[in-house]
C-alpha positions as CSV (number, residue, x, y, z in Angstrom):
1,X,58.8,33.8,54.3
2,X,55.7,31.8,55.3
3,X,53.5,34.9,55.1
4,X,54.7,35.8,51.7
5,X,54.1,32.2,50.3
6,X,50.6,32.2,51.8
7,X,49.7,35.6,50.4
8,X,46.9,35.5,47.8
9,X,47.5,38.1,45.0
10,X,44.7,40.7,44.9
11,X,43.9,40.3,48.6
12,X,44.9,42.4,51.6
13,X,48.1,41.5,53.5
14,X,47.7,39.2,56.5
15,X,47.4,40.9,59.9
16,X,51.0,39.9,60.9
17,X,52.3,42.3,58.2
18,X,50.8,45.1,60.3
19,X,51.4,43.8,63.8
20,X,54.5,41.7,63.9
21,X,57.5,43.6,65.5
22,X,60.0,41.7,63.4
23,X,58.3,42.6,60.1
24,X,58.0,46.2,61.3
25,X,61.7,46.4,62.0
26,X,62.5,44.9,58.6
27,X,60.2,47.5,57.0
28,X,62.0,50.3,58.8
29,X,65.5,49.1,58.0
30,X,65.0,48.1,54.4
31,X,62.5,50.7,53.2
32,X,62.0,53.7,55.4
33,X,65.5,54.2,56.6
34,X,67.0,53.4,53.2
35,X,65.0,55.9,51.1
36,X,62.3,57.6,53.1
37,X,63.0,61.3,52.3
38,X,59.5,62.7,52.1
39,X,58.6,66.1,51.0
40,X,58.7,68.5,48.1
41,X,61.4,71.0,47.1
42,X,58.7,73.8,47.3
43,X,58.9,73.3,51.1
44,X,62.5,74.5,51.2
45,X,62.5,77.3,48.6
46,X,65.1,79.6,50.1
47,X,68.5,78.9,51.8
48,X,67.8,78.3,55.5
49,X,64.3,76.9,54.9
50,X,63.8,73.4,56.5
51,X,61.3,70.9,57.6
52,X,61.5,67.9,60.0
53,X,59.8,64.5,59.8
54,X,60.1,61.3,61.8
55,X,60.8,57.8,60.6
56,X,59.9,55.7,63.7
57,X,62.2,57.1,66.4
58,X,64.5,58.9,63.9
59,X,64.1,62.6,63.3
60,X,65.2,63.7,59.8
61,X,65.8,67.4,58.9
62,X,65.7,68.6,55.3
63,X,67.2,72.0,54.7
64,X,68.2,74.1,51.8
65,X,71.8,75.3,52.2
66,X,73.5,78.5,51.2
67,X,74.8,76.5,48.2
68,X,71.1,76.1,47.0
69,X,71.2,72.3,47.5
70,X,68.9,70.4,49.7
71,X,70.6,68.5,52.5
72,X,69.2,65.7,54.8
73,X,70.5,65.5,58.3
74,X,69.8,62.8,61.0
75,X,68.7,64.8,64.0
76,X,70.8,63.6,66.9
77,X,71.8,65.1,70.2
78,X,75.3,64.1,71.3
79,X,74.9,65.0,75.0
80,X,71.8,62.8,75.3
81,X,72.9,59.9,73.1
């Protein structure tokens, strides 16, 4: 809260916004993991087309299914979890 109250509009964010592990975790939890599906539908034109991207340590798979809809899956491996 201190960093936000000290921030001057029109100026760059203070260094802690980029380096503080707690702020990084909040950013991941509240922004990236909540709504970070990145890409374009043209990357998955046909059923079976997919691409993978990472959000921190999470791997996300976007795939166009046989139903023509785009699905997002959290890439996990049960036997290594």
